N, C-alpha and C positions, 0 to 999 in steps of 0.2 A: 405604771402609767400607761394609758392607752395610746396608740399611735396618733399623730397629729390629725390625720384625715382617714376616713373610711369611705370607700365608694358607696354612693347612695343606691337605693332600690335594687340591691342584689345581696343575697346571702353569700357567705364565704364559700369558695370552691371546696374547702375542707369539709364544711357542713354537708354540702351536696354529695361529696364522695362518701362520707360516713353513712349518710342516709341511703345512698344507692347500694353500697356494699351490704347494708343490713337488709334492704328490701329485696335484693336480687334473688335470694333463696326463700323469701317469705312473702311473695307477692299476694296481696289481698289479705294478709294476716297481720293486722296491726299489733296484736298481742305478742306474736312471735318477733316482730320487728323491734318492739320496745325491749323485749327480753334480750335480744341480741345486742342492742345498744348498751343495756345495763350490764351485759356480760363482758364488755371490753375490759382489758386489764386494769385500767385506772378506775372504772366504775365499779368493778367487782370488789375492789379494795374498800369501797364505801361501807360494805357490810361489816367490816371489822374495825372501822374507825370510830372513835368516841365523838359524840355530838357536843363539842365545845368550841369556843371561838378560835382557839389556836389551830384547829383542824380545818378551818373554813378558808376556802380559796377566794370567795367573792362575798364581800360584806357591803350591804347597802343600807344607809340610813335614809329614811323617807320623811320629808316635810310636806304636810298637806296644807294648802291654802284654803280658806273658807270657800264653800261651794265648788269644790274640786269634782272632776268627773270620776265616778266610781270605776268605770271601765279601765281607765289608766292605772289605777291602783291595783285592780284585780289582775290585769294583764301582766304587770311587773311582778307582783307577788306570786302568781301562779306559775309564771315562767321560771322564776327562781326555785319554786317548790319542786317542779318536775326535774330540774337539774340537780337539786340538792341531795336527792336520795334515790334509791332503786325502786322499781315498780311504781306503785301509786302511793308509797309512803311519803310522809311529809316532815321528816326530821330535818332540822337545819344543820346538815353536816357539810356538804360541799359549798353551800351558799347559805347566807343568813340575811334577814331583812327585819327592820325595826321601824315602827312609827315613832318619830321624835317630836318633841314639843314641850308644852307646859304640863307638868304632872297634874293629874286629876281632871284635865280637860278632855273634851272630845271635839272633833272637827266634823262639821256636817257637810256631806256631799251635796251636789246639785240636785240629786234625786231625793234628798231628805234623810238618807241613812247616815247615822252618826258613827264615827270611827274613833275609839278612844286612843289617847296617847299611851304608848307603852314605856318609853324611856325619856328622861329629861335630856336637854341639850348639854351633852357632856363635854368638858374641856379636854378629855382624852381624844375625842373624835376618832375612835378606832374603827373607821370605815374606809373601804376602797373608793366609794362614791357617796355623795350626798345628792339624793334625787328630790327635786322640787316639783310637786304636781300642782299646777296653778288652778285657780278657780274661775268663775265668771268674772269678766274684766272689772265690773264695778266693785267686786269684793277684793281685788288685789291689794288696795291700800289698807284693808281692815285687818290684816294678819298682825300678830303680836310683833312689836318692835324687836323682841328677842330673836325672832327668826332671821331678820336681816343681819343683826349683830353676829349671830352664829354663822351665817353664810360668809360674812367677811372674815371671820376667824378661820373657818375651814379653808377659804381661799388663800389666806396667809400661810397656811400649812402646806399648800400645794395640792389639796384634795380636789379631784375632779368634781365639778358640779354639773348636774344634769337638769335641764329644764324640760319638763314634759307637758305637752299641750300649752296652756298659757303660763306654765312654770317658767318659760323663757322670758315672758313679760316680767314676771316677778324678779328674775335675775337682772334684767335690764333696768328695772326701776331701782334696784339696789346698786346700780353702777358696775355690775359685774360682767357685762357683755361688750364693753368697749373694745374695739379692734377685733371682735370675733364675729364669725358668720353664724346666723341663726336659721334653724329650720322652722318655718312658720306655716301653719295650716292655711290653705287658700282662703278660707272663710275670714281669717283674721288679718289678711294682708293690709287692708286699708287701715285697720286699727294700729298695726305695727308701724306703718309709714307715718301715721299721724303722731304717734307717741314717740317714735325713735327715728326721725328722718335721717339721721347720720349713721345708723347702724345697718350693716349688710344683712341680707336674708336670702333665702331661697325656698321654693315651694314644691320642687320637682323630685322630692326624695322622702324616705321614711325618717331619716335622722341625719345629723351632721356632727362629726367629731372635729373640733377645732382646738387643738391643744388640750388644756384641762377644762374646757367647756364642751358640753355635749347637749344637743337639743333634739327634740323629737316632736313631730306634729301631733301626736296623740292618736286616739282611736286604735285601729288594728296595728298601726305602726309600732306601738309599744312592744308587740310580740317580736317584731323584727329586731328592734334595739336590744331587747332582753336576750335574744338568741346570740347576738353579736357580743354582748358583754360576757355571756356564759362561755362562748368560744374562746375569747381572749384569756379568760382566767381558768376555765375548767376543761377546755378541749372540745374538738368537733363532735365527739360522741354525745356529750351532754347537750350541745347546741342542737344537734339533729333530733334528740329526744324532745326538746322543747318544741321544735317546729312540728314534729309528727303528733305530739299530744295536743297542741293548741291550734293548728291550722285546720280549718273546716274543709272537707272534701269539696273541690271545685265544682263537681257535678251537682251539688246541692247548695251552691253558694252564689251570692251576687256581690261578694266583696271585691275590692279593687285588686287583691291578689289573684282571685279567680278570673277577673276580667282581663288582666294582663296576660294570664296564661292562655285564655281563649283567643285573645287578639294577637298573640305571637310575640309579646314583649317588644314591640316596636320601639326603636330609639331614633333620635335625630341629633345631629351635631349642633344645629342652631338652637341657642338657649331659649329664646321665646317660643319657638316652635315646639321644643321638647316640653316646656311648661304647659303650653296650650294642650298638647296631646294628653298629658297626664290628667289635666282637668277634665278633658272629654272622657277619658277612661273611667275616672272616678264618678262621673255623672252621666251614666248610660241611661238609667231608668227615668231620671228627671233632667232632661237636657238643659244646659245653660244657653242663654242667648249669646251669640258670637260677640256682641258688644260687651257683655259682662266678662267673657273670657279674656277679651283684649284688655279690659281695664285691670283684671287680676294679674296679668303678666306685664303690666306697665307698658301697654302699647295702645294703638288705635285700631279700629276695625279695618281701616284702609291699609295700614302698615302690616297688620296680621295677614290680610288677604294676599298682599304682595309676597310675603314670606312663604305662605302655603303654596301659592302658584309656582314660585321659584323652586321650592324644595320637593313638593309632592305632585305638582301639576294638577291640583284640584283646589277648589275654594275651601275655606274652613267649614262651611256648611256641608258641602259634598263629602269632605273627609269625615266629618262627625257622623253624618247619616250612614256612610259606608261602614264605619266602625261599629255602629249600632246594629247594622244588618249582619256584619260578620259575627258579632256576638250572638245574634239570633240564630244564625246557621249552626253555631257551636251548641246552642241550647237545644236545637232540634234533635241532636243525637245524644247529648249528655243528660237530658231530663225527659220525663214523660209529660211535661206540661202541654196543654192544648195550645194551638197556634195563637188564639186570641190572648191568652195569658202571656205568651212569649212576646207578642206585640207590645203589650203594656209594659212588660219588664224591660223592654228595649226602648222605651220612650215614645212609642207611637200611640196617638190618641184613639185610633180605631183600626180594626183588623184590615179593612179594605185598603186603607192608605198604606199599611205595612206590606200587604200582599203585593200591591202594585209596584212598590219600590224594590221589594225582594226579587220579583220576577225580572224587573229591568236589570238588576245587577247580576243575577245568577242564571237567568234564562228559563226558570221554571218556578212555579209557586211553592211556598214553604211546605205544604202538605206532601206534594210529590217529591220534593227534595228530601224530606225525612224518609220516605219509603225507599228512594234511590240510595241514600246513605246507608240505611239498614241492610239493603240488599247487596251493597258493595258495588253497585254499578257506576257510582261516582266516588271520587276520592274524598275522604273526610277532611 
């Protein structure tokens, strides 16, 4: 059974330690790094273990709701695949995963790809977790009634249930989230509040563990959750391998993980401020209006401005713009993109507007800043 709560938006220190130890002697060589992780005593034993259920440390049964996001399924299965075996092999040794449902049927993803059911809904329920990957909200009620019955049966056995993306909506519709906190994607906050006004939620994290209910916002967050499940059951070496195999190099990425790295992983004690900052970090390239951010964190523009002024001594608009400029400064040294492209990547409609604000904040235009950073005449 997983612990009642897991801190959001942070990989375990154990994962980081394992990854750092592996990379210290193999900087820049991802192949050697993965080999070192696979050579750890527990991982090396994988080569000699039989690939059957009794040898499996982490077993996940997966229920797909109609119109589910394919990325969530791929992220979960590929994370388990990297942890399950050595190298790039895909034997289900340390971990196993199975698509559950009605035999002979397939479930169509929102992108149109159909995924066949592999196993029926078994009364044995021989899984460590049952993961529900939800679909487009109008499709939530269209899943087979057998799915809800199976979830209630699994819950009666004390099996942890995972809601991924709108899978948490499916669990809530089944009455299985009462008294539990849910991780909800910011896009679906209003939908959640309308459908389940009495149920607690949060948007400022990748996932939430609340007893035997786990919820994940979806998207790239599924990699973070999968790594944590792997760490709990298979150890930090396996979790570090998942992260290194599946995380895109920040220098060539505009993911939220990369942005938080570039922006310094800023945190705040005030809950609404923290949620607002996360929304800003997630929406660098296409900035949200402050009124929209305020609504998403259940506040008003005036209230949010007071919080920002008290906590950061800047208005929300100034803070947001400075965060975008800080990310632009990082992109000047971590990419070869031209200044005009960086301007658009950071949410500025034209280069002159970007250059003017950049010079106001940093005292020099971005082109000169890039040369100074490369020459080492200013600190990166």
